[in-house]
N, C-alpha and C positions, 0 to 999 in steps of 0.2 A: 584465563581469556575468558571473556563474557562473549556467549554468541547468542543469535535469534532466528529463528527458521518462520517463513511464513509463506503460502502463496500469494502470489501478484495479486493487484489489486484495480482498477481501472480508477486512475485519480482518488487514492483513498485518504481519510479522515487525518485530522492532525495526528492521530496517535500510531497511526503506522509509521510515522516518520517519526515519532519520540522514539518507537522501539529502536529503528536504525541506528539514531543516533547516539541512543544509549548503551550499544555493545560494541564491541570491538571486531566482529563478524557477523556479517549479515549471510543469511543463505536463502535464496528463494527457491521455491518448490516448482521446479517444471513437468517433474514426471508424478505427478498427482493429480487424482479423479478432478475434472471439470466438474462444477456441480450449479445444477441450475437455482435460479430466485435466489443466488448469492449476491455478492460482488464483484467478481471477477472480471464482470465486461459492463459493470453498471455503476452508477452514484447517482447523488443529488447535490442540486446545486440551487440556488436562490433564483427565482423569478416571481414577480412582483408580488414580493412578500410572502412567499410560500416555497416550499421544497417541492421541486420538480425533478423528477428522474433523467438522465441520460444515460446511452447505454452503446454500447459496441454489437450491432446484429452480426452472428455468426450464421458462418454454412452448415444447414442441415445437417448432421452427423449423429454418431452413435453414441448413446449415454455413458458408454464406457471408455470412453476415449481421455486421457491424458491430456491437462493445459497445452502441453507442448503440441497436442495432436490436433488440436483444434485451428479453425483458419474463421477470419473475418470475412463476411460477407462480401462479393463483390457488389452489391448493390450499398453500401456505405458510402455515404457521400460525406466527405469532411467538412467541405465547404458548409455544409446545411447544418453538421454540429456547430462548426464556428461561429455562424450566424446566431445559433442558438445562443452561446455563451456569451458573444460580444452585446448582442441585445440586453441579454439579463444583466449584465453588469457594465453596462454602457456610460454610466455617470459614478462609476465606483473608482475612488481614489489611487489606485496601482493598475488602472488598467492596462495601458500601455506596455507595463514594461513586464507584468504578469500574462497578459494576453501573446506576448510575443514568445513566451516559454511556451504557452499553451499551443500554440499555433505551430511550433516545431515539434510538437508530441503527435497533435492529432495529423498533420501531413506529411508524417513518417511513412514512408514508402515500405510498409511490411506487413504482408497478410496473416502470418503465422502470431497466434494471439500470444503464445507467450512472449517471443521477440518483441511485439510491440509494446507489451506492459513492461517487460523488464526494460526496453529503452524510454519509457515514460517516467518509470521510477528514478532512474539514472538521472534522466534531466533537471526532474525536480530534487534530487538531494545535489546537485552540482549548482541550481539556483540558490538553495537554501544553504549552500556549504556545509552540508553533510559528509565529512571525510570518510565514512566507515566502509572499508572492502568488503563486495558484495559476490559472493559466489554462488554458481547454479548447483542443485542439488544433483542432477545426475551425473556432474563433472567429478563427484567424491566418491573414493574408491570404497565401498560397503555394497552390501546385501541389498539391492533395491526391491527384493521382494516383500520386506519385511514392512509392517504396516503398524500405524499410529505411535506409542509411545517407544517401542522396538526400534524403529523407523529413527526417531529423534535422538532417541540414546545414541543409536551407532553413528549417526551424523557427529554428535557434540565428541565421540570418541576419536573419529578419523579426524577430526581438528582439534583436538587436544584441548577443548573447552574445560574450564571447571565451572562455569557458570552459564547456566542455560534462561534465557530473559522471554518468558511469552505473553501474548497478549492475554487481556484479563477475564476475555472470552474463554481462555482455557482452563481456568479454575476446576472445573468439573472433569475436565479430560486427561489431567495428568495427576500423578500419586507424588507428594514430594518423595515420599521411602524409595519410591523406585530410583530417583535421581539420587539422593543419599547413598543408595547401595553401590552406586556407581562413582561416588565422589565426584556428584557434582550438584551445584548448590540450583535449585528451582525457585524462581520469585516470579510475577506476575507484574505487568506494568499495567496502572491504574490512572486514564487523564485526570487532572482536576477539571471539574465543570469550571470554565471560562467564558466571560462575552466580550465583543468587540463591535463595534457600530456597523451594522447592515442597515445604512439608509436611515429613514428614521423608524424602521419597523420594530415589533418585537423580536427579539433574539432568537434564531432558530440555529441551535448546537448540533455538531458534531456534521456536517455538511463535509462537502468533498472539498480538500486542499484546495483545489480551484475558488473555491470562497474565501476560504484564508488568505491566499494570496492576493486577491482583487480588494481586499479591506485592511491587509497587513503588510508593511516593506517587507523585503528579504532580511535585513537587520534585526527588523523587531521579533519577526517570528524565530529566527536564530538565536538571539540572543535572550528572548523570553518564552515565548510560548512552546519552544521544542525542550524548554526542562519543566514544564509545568505540569509533573506529574508526579506518583508514588507508587514506591515499589512494595508487594506485598509479599 
């Protein structure tokens, strides 16, 4: 069984959904430390031909809390964020159907960061017809005090995975020998660079899945873009 394990992100780029679609089971980390300045609660959309950061503001809290212990700020305005996204993509060909999904996500009445992100990933997967089951890491019986590759290997053993697929950014984090010693094949997914029409602007790659959904039908994404990668 092919397995992938990742922390949740806010409207992640297409590569995240390629990873989910490429495996038999996807595990999302909830009991892993929240990291600042990453993509857990922010991403980029297209605005006036340039990349613009959007984010979920969080309540002030300790830097040592896990993702599941963080909360979205009471000051977060879902309407303001929706207005920003709508304004940026008001002339996009898939606006109506894509915005319906985005609104379902952003208006979700949940202040817990992990639960909010987990719901958003599930909504996008459903829209793109990705059928991979998703499990939450803390619900899998392992020693959750483990760190790094030891925790990954423990999760893989617990779900009887014989293949672990990781994002390309993990190439320098994991040793293939460590996985071979556990009879697990380690591979990395590398999205192929591709372009689609973003109005009449020069193409800006690797924006949020929002951008992909605004300019491509769900059918095109499912049949073409989700498979546009290589395993190394």
